[in-house]
N, C-alpha and C positions, 0 to 999 in steps of 0.2 A: 407482601414479601419485602422484608428491610435490608437484608445483604445477601450478595452472591459472590462469590470467587470469581478475580476478574480475570483468570482463564476461560471458565463459565462465557460469560458474559461478552468476552470478545470473539467468541466461537457462535451464541445465538446472535450478537449483532452481524455475524458476517465480515467479518473483519480477517477471516482464520478460516480456511477450508474445514482444520480439524484442532481438536482442543490441544493436541499433541505440538503442532504448529504453533496454537495461540502460547503455550508456556514456553516452545524452545524460545520465540520472541520476548516472552517474556524476561526469560531467565539470561539473554544476551543483551540486554538492554535495551532496547529497539521500543520499547512501552514503560512510559513515565506516568506514573501517577502524581500532580499536583507540582510536578519538575521533580520526582523522589525515583528511584530507581526501587522494586518493588518485588515480592514473590507469587507466583502463580496465587498460591493460597490466599495472599491477602482480600480483604472484602470489601466490595466495594459497597458504595452507598451514592445515595442520589446527590447531584450536584457535584462531583469530583469533575475535575478536569483530567484528561486523559491526552498525552502529545504519543502518536502513534506512529511510527515511521516505517513504510514498505515500498521496500525500491528508492527510487527517486526521490519519492514523496512523505511529506510529513504531514499529520492532521492534526488539529487540536478537536478536541470536542469535547461536550461536556454533557455525563451521563442526566436523562431526563426519564430515565424507565429500567426497572430491573428483569430480567428475564434468564431463566435457566435451558428454557426449550426453545431450538432454532428453528426458526419458522421459515416464512418467505420473506424475499426482498423486500418488498412494501412496509411488511411489521416490524422489520428489524431496524429501519430507518427511524422507526419511532422511539426506539431506543435511546438514540442520542441525536446531539445537535453540533452541527460543526461550526468554530466560529467565525465571523466575517472576515476578519484578518485571516486564516488560514485557506479560506477559500480564495482569498487574494493575492497570498501566496504559492499557492498551488498553481492557480491560471497565469500567474505572471513568468513561473518557472515552464510551466507548458508552453506558453509562447516563444519564452528562450529557447528550446528544445527544437521547438518546431522549426523556428527560423535557423538555428543551426544546423541544423538537419534538413530541411526541407520539408515539401510535401510528397515528393518522392522517395521513391522506395532505394537503400542505399546499395542494395547487395542484388542487383537483378544480373540475373545469369546471360552468358552470352550465350547466342543460337552458333549455329556449327561454322557458319562462315565467318562470324566474328573470332571463334575460337582460334580458326586456322590463319589467321591474319595475326593473333595473337603470338602462336608459334611461331610462323616465318620472322615474326618482329622480332622474339628472341631470340631464336639463330641465328640472324644476320649480325644481332648485338653481343652475340656471344664470342 
């Protein structure tokens, strides 16, 4: 196999759950090939660099193998190699987010007693 469509490869490499999600991400500009926007039908070759933005994270990966079939996660990770710089940037961003939000969940629901206290406090200040 010499060439594969980028949407099929992203699906096979498990970056996206479905091909249609991969296609949507490519069309919306979240996936760049060698720094250029592309179409979902673009053919990938070995050695190309992809910038993939998923949520808050951006990964820069090099295509080291091609596949049109979706397999298990360990096999999918053999299709690409993330650059060292990309890993460092993601770890720094993750550390920054965890420092900002802390390790405890932000939205803990109050129990019944705390809700009553909140209601009393709000009624007094109204």
